[in-house]
N, C-alpha and C positions, 0 to 999 in steps of 0.2 A: 124719665121722669118728665112729666108736662108742668105747666105753670101752676096749677091748681095743686098738684101733688107737691111741688117745691115749696108752695106757700105754706101748706099744711104741715110739711116736714118742719120748716122753721117755728111755725106756731107751736107745734108740739114741743119743740125744744124750750121755748120759752114757758109754756104752760108747765112743763116738768122741772123747770129751773135748771135745766141741763145746758148751761150757757157759760162754759169757761173761758170764753174769749172776754167776757163782760168783766171789766176791771174793777167795777164799783167806783171808779174815779175816773177823771180825765187822763188821757195817755200823757205820761210825762214829757214826750217830745214836743206834743202841742202846748203844755203849760210852759216849757222852757223857751220855745219860739216866742210865744206871746208876750213873755216877759224880757225878751231881748230887745237891742235896738233895730233889728230886722223886722219886728213886728208890723204888719201894715195897718193902714188906717181902716177902721171899722166900714163894714160896707154889706151888701145883701150876700147871705153865704147860705149855700146848701150842703147838708150833710147826708151823704149816700149810706145806706145801711145803718142808720143811726142807732139802733138798738135801743136801749133804756135811756139814752140821752146824754151819756158822760160827756162826751166831747162836744156835742151840741151846746150844752148848757154851759160849759166853759167859754165859748166864744161868745154866747149870747151875754154872759156876765161881763165880758170884755168890750161891750157895746156894739157887737155885730149883730145885724137883723137876721135871724136864723130861721130856716126851715129844715127840719129833719124828715128824711123819707126811710120807711121801712117796709118790707113785705109782710111782716108777721103783725096782727092786730095787737096780739099781747104786748109786743116791744112798745108799739106807739102809746098803749093805754098806759104802760109803767113810765114812758119818758113824760106824757102830759101830766100824770101824778106827780112825778118828781118837780116838774116845772113849777107846779102850784104850791108844792110844799118848800121850794126854795124861793118862792115869790120872784120867778125869774120869767121874763118874757120871751117865749120861743114857740114856734109852730111846729106841730108834729103832724105829719100825714101819711096814712097806709097807703103805699103805691108799690107797682113793681116798677124799679128804676129803668127798665128798659122802655116804658110807656111814657117818660117825662117830656120827651123833646116837644110833642106839640102842645103841651100845657104851659110850659115854662121856657119858650125859645129865647135863648141869649138873656136870660133874666138875672143870672148872679155875676157879682164881683169875684167870688170865692166858692170853690168847691172843696169840702174836707173829706178826705179818704181814710178810713182806717177800718180795717175788717170787712170791707165789702168787695174789695178786688179780689182778695184771697178766698171769698165765701162762693163766688160765682163759679160755674164751670170755666175751666181754662179755655174751652172753645168759645167761650163768650166774650173774651177779653178784648177783641177788636171791635165788638158792638159797645161794650164799656166806653172805650176810648171816643167812639163817635158819639155817644150820649153825653159824655163829660164835655166834650167839645162843644156840642149844640147848647148846652145848658149855660155855658160861661158866655159873658160878653167878651167882644174882641179884647185882647190883652188880659183877660180874666186869669186868675191864678188858682192853679189846683195844689192845695196844700196836703200832702200825702205821708201816711206811715204805710210801709208796704214790708209784707211779711217775706224776707229772704231767706227762708228755711230750705233745707234739701229732703225733708222726710218724705216718704212716698205718700200717695193718696192724699185724701182730704175730704172735706174741708177741716181746717184751712190749706189750701193748695199753695205752694210756696211759688217762689219766682227767683229770679237772678237780676243783678243790676243790668247786665246785658241785655236780658229779655225786656225790661222796663224801657229801655232806649228803643229798642225795636218796637215795641208796641206803640209807644206814644210819639214818636217822631214820625213825619214831619207835622202833626197835627199840633205839637206842643214844642216850644223852647225849652230845654230842662235846664233851669237855671242853676240848680245844685241838687246834688243826691250823693249821700253819704251814710254811713252806717250811723244809726241813731246813738247820740252819746247818753240821752237819758231814755231809759227803759226799765220796765220792772226787770227784777233778778232772772226770773224764768224765761224772759224774751232777749236776754242780753245776747248781742250778736246775730241775732235772728231779725232786725228790723232796720230797715233804711227810711231816712226821711228826705222828702224831696219837695222842692219848689218847682212847678212846671207851669210855663205861661202860656196860654192858647194864642196861636199865631192867626 
């Protein structure tokens, strides 16, 4: 499947509202983290594969300067509509994440990951790590929820904690990586929450 076909695939899913990954709320693990003493000070934040903006809008509400990126025009349109309805300042751009590096080199303090890493093809994961590193400022932080399920096929494509370490080191220091305590019931035991710092 080429890039155009992949873009159309995701756009069709949004047009048909066949988006079971969309929680219609921010991920509980992000809300819990931002409510904790470990919550970082606000800064420039990118949300990759932002979908309809659930997580991006949460970070924006907490004072972060947020730019959300998604392949699907329908997702971006929904995210912009929701931002207007909620009166929240956030920018949403329709982009292929693999083309972002020249436009946003070392732009962001934070990168938010949730349902993007699992949506791309597994053979693209090394490129994802390169893109993530290139978008972050030195010492920038990737705040991520990773699907660690073992079901066959995808998307969402599963991974393991061991694979995350293999993919992201040595480009990132893995500051913490553990099973997410805050998850919706159907994802309990299938999510890991991590803080990864660009080296």
